[in-house]
Phi, psi and omega in degrees: 000319183292327181292323179293319183292320179294315176305314181295322180299304180307313185299316178297323180285336177275343175276128181292138177249130177253133187266005185226154172276138174260138182226166179102185179311319181291336177272333180275322191265150168270169174299324180297321177292328181295313179301317180294319173294316179300330178275340191273184185260355184281098179298317180298322177294316176300316180294326176295317173302308177299321180288322177301313176298321181293324178295321181289314182293319175293323179286326174296319180294320183292307186303321184271354183057042180234122184277070195279332181256010175303122178085006180259137177280164178301314184304322178291319174298315180295319173300320178292321172297325182292317172306305192295317180292325177306318182290343180204078182298341180274346183291153172286153184301320182294327181295313183294320173299317184292322175296319181297317172304313181297314176303315177292324177302321183292333182282347181288153172305145185305322182297329192267340190274359183055000000 
């Protein structure tokens, strides 16, 4: 019993805890849905998904005071998101966008990366 409690405690510490709720397209869609929309013909759905990702990355950059998308075109960001979602189709779009943010942060020069 003590071993099980220890495992659960360690697992709980390793699982990220988010203090905010994520809402919008990114919270509702999986990466598989993102890919379907990006390949599909429904332009309004594609724009909604793409703009949600740009908004997420922009707000995360602002909150963290990191200019992670400076000089990147929207098409380049969406292509990077496509790759992120290809790696884990079952993930939520916001999870993939957060991983993309962290990937972009790692590419910043050390002085800019906090």
